[in-house]
Backbone as JSON, one array per atom type, in Angstrom:
{
  "sequence": "MQVTTMQATRPDKEYLEFLAQGRFMLQRRRPDATPFFYPRVAEPGTGSTDLEWIEASGFGTVHATTVVRVRPPQADYNVAIVELDEGPRMMSRIEGVAAADVRIGMRVHTRIVPFEDHHAVIFVPLDGETPTEELQP",
  "N": [[6.52, 103.89, -65.23], [8.52, 101.58, -63.54], [11.69, 100.25, -64.28], [13.65, 97.33, -64.31], [16.63, 95.35, -64.64], [16.74, 92.09, -66.02], [18.32, 89.54, -64.46], [18.35, 86.93, -63.66], [18.53, 83.38, -64.18], [16.36, 81.95, -63.84], [13.55, 82.99, -64.54], [10.9, 82.54, -63.74], [11.08, 82.08, -61.0], [12.11, 84.54, -60.17], [9.96, 86.18, -60.86], [8.01, 85.27, -59.01], [9.28, 86.11, -56.68], [9.12, 88.88, -57.0], [6.32, 89.14, -56.77], [6.01, 88.37, -54.09], [7.04, 90.61, -52.92], [5.04, 92.34, -53.4], [4.84, 93.34, -55.96], [3.81, 93.46, -59.29], [5.15, 92.28, -62.07], [6.23, 92.39, -65.49], [7.87, 90.97, -68.36], [9.93, 92.21, -71.06], [11.49, 92.65, -74.27], [14.42, 94.6, -74.6], [14.67, 97.81, -76.22], [12.04, 98.86, -75.94], [9.99, 96.93, -76.44], [6.95, 95.0, -76.89], [5.45, 93.89, -73.9], [5.48, 90.55, -72.45], [3.93, 87.55, -71.18], [3.95, 84.46, -69.74], [6.78, 84.62, -67.56], [9.97, 84.14, -69.11], [13.11, 82.79, -70.39], [13.79, 83.71, -72.84], [12.55, 85.91, -75.39], [9.33, 85.26, -76.73], [8.96, 84.25, -80.1], [11.1, 85.9, -81.13], [13.34, 85.04, -79.8], [15.14, 86.56, -78.42], [17.37, 87.31, -75.79], [17.89, 89.56, -74.43], [16.45, 90.93, -72.13], [14.19, 92.75, -69.98], [12.67, 93.65, -66.84], [9.51, 95.13, -66.25], [7.27, 97.26, -64.48], [3.94, 96.3, -64.2], [0.82, 97.84, -65.11], [-1.37, 96.9, -63.81], [-3.98, 96.83, -64.63], [-6.7, 95.54, -66.61], [-8.77, 93.71, -68.99], [-11.49, 91.49, -69.02], [-11.18, 88.77, -71.06], [-12.06, 86.19, -71.6], [-14.17, 83.84, -69.9], [-15.17, 81.35, -67.51], [-17.38, 79.4, -65.51], [-16.64, 77.42, -62.78], [-18.15, 74.75, -61.48], [-18.84, 73.5, -58.27], [-19.34, 71.09, -55.63], [-21.65, 71.82, -53.02], [-20.59, 72.34, -49.63], [-18.87, 74.18, -50.77], [-18.21, 77.12, -52.74], [-19.08, 78.01, -56.1], [-16.64, 78.95, -58.55], [-14.77, 81.18, -60.7], [-12.81, 80.93, -63.71], [-10.69, 82.87, -65.54], [-9.55, 84.51, -68.53], [-7.54, 87.2, -68.73], [-6.93, 90.13, -70.48], [-4.22, 92.05, -70.27], [-3.63, 95.58, -69.89], [-1.19, 96.18, -70.99], [-0.94, 94.36, -73.01], [-0.3, 91.43, -73.01], [-2.01, 88.3, -72.32], [-3.38, 86.63, -69.49], [-4.14, 83.82, -67.37], [-6.38, 83.66, -64.68], [-8.26, 84.39, -61.68], [-11.39, 86.07, -61.05], [-12.3, 87.95, -58.43], [-14.52, 89.09, -55.78], [-16.94, 89.37, -56.91], [-19.84, 87.53, -57.87], [-19.26, 84.32, -59.32], [-20.78, 83.73, -61.64], [-21.38, 86.26, -62.51], [-19.24, 87.44, -63.73], [-18.14, 88.98, -66.63], [-17.34, 89.06, -70.13], [-15.34, 91.66, -71.3], [-15.44, 93.13, -68.98], [-13.87, 95.48, -66.92], [-10.97, 95.2, -64.96], [-8.75, 95.04, -62.08], [-5.54, 94.28, -60.6], [-4.78, 92.21, -57.75], [-2.49, 91.14, -55.41], [-2.12, 88.13, -53.83], [-1.63, 85.86, -51.05], [-0.97, 82.46, -51.83], [-1.14, 79.13, -51.4], [2.13, 78.08, -51.16], [3.29, 80.42, -52.08], [2.86, 83.6, -53.77], [0.12, 84.98, -55.68], [-1.44, 86.41, -58.62], [-4.56, 87.85, -58.68], [-7.71, 89.1, -59.88], [-9.91, 91.9, -59.48], [-13.1, 93.45, -59.99], [-13.19, 96.74, -61.4], [-14.33, 99.47, -59.5], [-17.69, 100.37, -59.99], [-17.61, 99.69, -62.64], [-18.89, 98.26, -65.61], [-19.47, 95.56, -67.95], [-17.82, 96.2, -71.06], [-18.07, 95.18, -73.55], [-19.77, 92.57, -75.13], [-19.33, 89.38, -76.21], [-20.82, 87.58, -78.84], [-22.23, 84.3, -79.09]],
  "CA": [[6.84, 102.5, -64.98], [9.87, 101.34, -63.09], [12.33, 99.21, -65.08], [14.83, 96.69, -63.74], [17.27, 94.41, -65.56], [16.56, 90.69, -65.68], [19.62, 88.92, -64.29], [18.21, 85.55, -63.24], [18.33, 82.34, -65.18], [15.06, 81.38, -63.49], [12.63, 84.12, -64.48], [9.69, 82.2, -63.0], [11.4, 82.29, -59.59], [12.22, 85.98, -59.96], [8.57, 86.68, -60.92], [7.38, 84.97, -57.72], [9.92, 86.98, -55.69], [8.49, 90.2, -57.16], [4.97, 89.06, -56.19], [6.16, 88.35, -52.63], [7.31, 92.0, -52.54], [3.86, 93.14, -53.73], [5.06, 93.96, -57.27], [3.39, 92.68, -60.46], [6.13, 92.63, -63.1], [6.2, 91.72, -66.78], [9.12, 91.05, -69.1], [9.91, 92.64, -72.45], [12.8, 92.82, -74.88], [14.86, 95.99, -74.61], [14.4, 98.8, -75.2], [10.63, 99.15, -75.71], [9.14, 95.96, -77.12], [5.71, 94.64, -76.21], [5.64, 92.93, -72.8], [4.89, 89.22, -72.6], [3.68, 86.8, -69.96], [4.58, 84.07, -68.52], [8.21, 84.89, -67.63], [10.78, 83.17, -69.85], [14.5, 83.18, -70.55], [13.92, 84.33, -74.16], [11.29, 86.47, -75.89], [8.64, 84.42, -77.71], [8.99, 84.74, -81.48], [12.42, 86.38, -81.57], [14.41, 84.33, -79.09], [16.04, 87.52, -77.79], [17.6, 87.14, -74.35], [18.14, 90.89, -73.87], [15.15, 91.22, -71.54], [14.12, 93.55, -68.77], [11.41, 93.62, -66.11], [8.82, 96.41, -66.1], [6.12, 97.22, -63.58], [2.65, 96.28, -64.89], [-0.14, 98.83, -64.61], [-2.32, 96.21, -62.94], [-5.32, 96.92, -65.19], [-6.96, 94.68, -67.75], [-10.14, 93.47, -69.42], [-11.8, 90.06, -69.13], [-11.23, 88.31, -72.45], [-12.87, 84.96, -71.6], [-14.44, 83.4, -68.53], [-16.02, 80.18, -67.33], [-17.71, 79.12, -64.11], [-16.34, 76.06, -62.34], [-19.18, 74.36, -60.5], [-18.37, 72.56, -57.25], [-20.38, 70.63, -54.7], [-21.79, 72.55, -51.76], [-20.77, 73.74, -49.25], [-17.95, 75.09, -51.47], [-18.85, 78.03, -53.68], [-18.59, 78.01, -57.47], [-15.64, 79.99, -58.8], [-14.53, 81.39, -62.13], [-11.47, 80.96, -64.28], [-10.8, 83.89, -66.58], [-8.4, 85.01, -69.27], [-7.55, 88.66, -68.66], [-5.98, 90.82, -71.34], [-3.63, 93.18, -69.55], [-3.53, 96.8, -70.68], [0.1, 96.15, -71.68], [-1.03, 93.49, -74.17], [-0.38, 89.99, -72.83], [-3.15, 87.7, -71.62], [-3.02, 85.68, -68.44], [-5.24, 83.11, -66.74], [-6.48, 83.95, -63.26], [-9.63, 84.42, -61.16], [-11.97, 87.38, -60.75], [-12.93, 87.86, -57.11], [-15.29, 90.27, -55.39], [-18.19, 89.32, -57.66], [-20.26, 86.14, -58.05], [-18.63, 83.69, -60.48], [-21.65, 83.84, -62.82], [-21.51, 87.67, -62.9], [-18.05, 87.89, -64.47], [-18.52, 89.13, -68.03], [-16.35, 89.47, -71.11], [-15.32, 93.11, -71.42], [-15.39, 93.74, -67.65], [-12.58, 96.05, -66.54], [-10.51, 94.64, -63.69], [-7.39, 95.38, -61.67], [-4.88, 93.19, -59.89], [-4.48, 92.1, -56.33], [-1.52, 90.07, -55.16], [-2.6, 87.45, -52.64], [-0.94, 84.61, -50.71], [-1.59, 81.28, -52.42], [-0.34, 77.96, -51.05], [3.45, 78.45, -50.63], [3.8, 81.58, -52.8], [1.84, 84.63, -54.01], [-0.49, 84.9, -57.01], [-2.19, 87.57, -59.08], [-5.98, 87.69, -58.97], [-8.28, 90.36, -60.35], [-11.19, 92.34, -58.93], [-13.7, 94.45, -60.88], [-13.04, 98.16, -61.07], [-15.56, 99.99, -58.91], [-18.61, 101.05, -60.89], [-17.44, 99.29, -64.04], [-19.74, 97.22, -66.18], [-18.83, 95.06, -69.16], [-17.78, 97.14, -72.17], [-18.41, 94.5, -74.79], [-20.25, 91.21, -74.9], [-19.17, 88.58, -77.41], [-21.96, 86.74, -79.18], [-21.81, 82.93, -79.38]],
  "C": [[8.3, 102.37, -64.54], [10.45, 100.16, -63.86], [13.52, 98.65, -64.31], [15.38, 95.7, -64.76], [17.04, 92.99, -65.07], [17.92, 90.01, -65.62], [19.51, 87.42, -64.04], [18.11, 84.6, -64.42], [17.02, 81.62, -64.93], [14.04, 82.5, -63.39], [11.33, 83.81, -63.75], [9.9, 82.42, -61.49], [11.48, 83.78, -59.28], [10.83, 86.64, -59.96], [7.87, 86.47, -59.58], [7.99, 85.82, -56.6], [9.35, 88.39, -55.77], [7.1, 90.19, -56.52], [5.04, 89.08, -54.67], [6.45, 89.75, -52.09], [6.13, 92.91, -52.85], [3.96, 93.83, -55.08], [4.66, 93.0, -58.39], [4.23, 93.14, -61.64], [5.93, 91.78, -64.35], [7.59, 91.84, -67.41], [8.88, 91.64, -70.49], [11.35, 92.69, -72.95], [13.14, 94.3, -74.83], [14.87, 96.53, -76.02], [12.91, 98.96, -74.93], [9.7, 98.2, -76.45], [7.89, 95.69, -76.3], [5.99, 93.65, -75.09], [5.0, 91.58, -73.12], [4.75, 88.58, -71.22], [3.47, 85.34, -70.38], [6.08, 84.32, -68.66], [9.0, 83.74, -68.28], [12.22, 83.67, -69.92], [14.73, 83.85, -71.9], [12.55, 84.82, -74.61], [10.64, 85.52, -76.89], [8.71, 85.07, -79.1], [10.35, 85.16, -81.96], [13.56, 85.59, -80.97], [15.4, 85.25, -78.41], [16.15, 87.25, -76.3], [17.95, 88.47, -73.68], [16.82, 91.42, -73.32], [15.28, 92.08, -70.3], [12.74, 93.36, -68.14], [10.83, 95.03, -66.07], [7.63, 96.22, -65.17], [4.84, 97.26, -64.41], [1.72, 97.32, -64.29], [-1.12, 98.2, -63.63], [-3.75, 96.25, -63.46], [-5.47, 96.02, -66.39], [-8.45, 94.55, -68.01], [-10.36, 91.96, -69.53], [-11.98, 89.71, -70.6], [-12.1, 87.06, -72.6], [-13.07, 84.54, -70.15], [-15.3, 82.14, -68.54], [-16.26, 80.0, -65.83], [-17.38, 77.66, -63.84], [-17.32, 75.74, -61.23], [-18.61, 73.3, -59.56], [-19.52, 72.18, -56.33], [-20.44, 71.53, -53.47], [-21.14, 71.74, -50.64], [-19.77, 74.69, -49.93], [-18.71, 75.93, -52.48], [-18.25, 77.85, -55.08], [-17.54, 79.12, -57.61], [-15.43, 80.12, -60.3], [-13.06, 81.22, -62.45], [-11.59, 81.91, -65.46], [-9.46, 84.1, -67.28], [-8.54, 86.52, -69.27], [-6.5, 89.2, -69.62], [-5.49, 92.05, -70.6], [-3.56, 94.39, -70.46], [-2.22, 96.87, -71.46], [0.1, 95.22, -72.89], [-1.13, 92.0, -73.91], [-1.68, 89.56, -72.13], [-2.64, 86.73, -70.58], [-4.27, 85.05, -67.85], [-5.21, 83.41, -65.25], [-7.92, 83.78, -62.81], [-10.06, 85.86, -61.01], [-12.69, 87.19, -59.42], [-13.67, 89.15, -56.8], [-16.6, 90.38, -56.14], [-18.55, 87.84, -57.82], [-19.66, 85.58, -59.34], [-19.45, 83.87, -61.75], [-21.8, 85.28, -63.31], [-20.29, 88.24, -63.6], [-18.41, 87.88, -65.95], [-17.33, 89.52, -68.9], [-16.47, 90.98, -71.28], [-15.27, 93.84, -70.09], [-13.98, 94.24, -67.36], [-12.22, 95.59, -65.13], [-9.13, 95.21, -63.35], [-6.86, 94.31, -60.74], [-4.87, 93.36, -58.39], [-3.47, 90.96, -56.22], [-1.89, 89.45, -53.82], [-1.73, 86.23, -52.33], [-1.7, 83.43, -51.3], [-0.67, 80.1, -52.2], [1.01, 78.41, -50.49], [4.09, 79.63, -51.35], [2.71, 82.65, -52.9], [1.34, 84.5, -55.44], [-1.22, 86.2, -57.32], [-3.64, 87.14, -59.31], [-6.49, 89.05, -59.42], [-9.59, 90.63, -59.63], [-11.76, 93.38, -59.89], [-13.36, 95.86, -60.43], [-14.36, 98.65, -60.52], [-16.41, 100.71, -59.95], [-18.5, 100.64, -62.34], [-18.44, 98.2, -64.41], [-19.07, 96.72, -67.44], [-18.92, 96.07, -70.3], [-18.13, 96.49, -73.49], [-18.82, 93.07, -74.46], [-20.11, 90.45, -76.22], [-20.39, 87.69, -77.62], [-21.47, 85.33, -79.49], [-21.82, 82.63, -80.87]]
}
């Protein structure tokens, strides 16, 4: 993992700049604390401002998902909570599979895509992967 020092007072802006460069970065307290997401000026829980950026692996597991139904001709889409392999969870979409086929436990990896006036992280299923666990209602 490549590590850089967080110098900005606007970590959300710096995060978007990393995405524009094709880099998915997370923050953590130095030296080796658990990463967190969404970017902030202080670590949640401790308030530490001694933070650094680290490169995310880009892999995760679907923790929760829902299908958003829309009127035709638009296609339904999903909204998912993905637990990153580094620990934090983030809300995004799973693309490359029908919205109703996204399952809890499905292994996914990131793609950085243009979105409106910036870039965003979406996820796609890992090739050949099937859900590893299904939560019961």
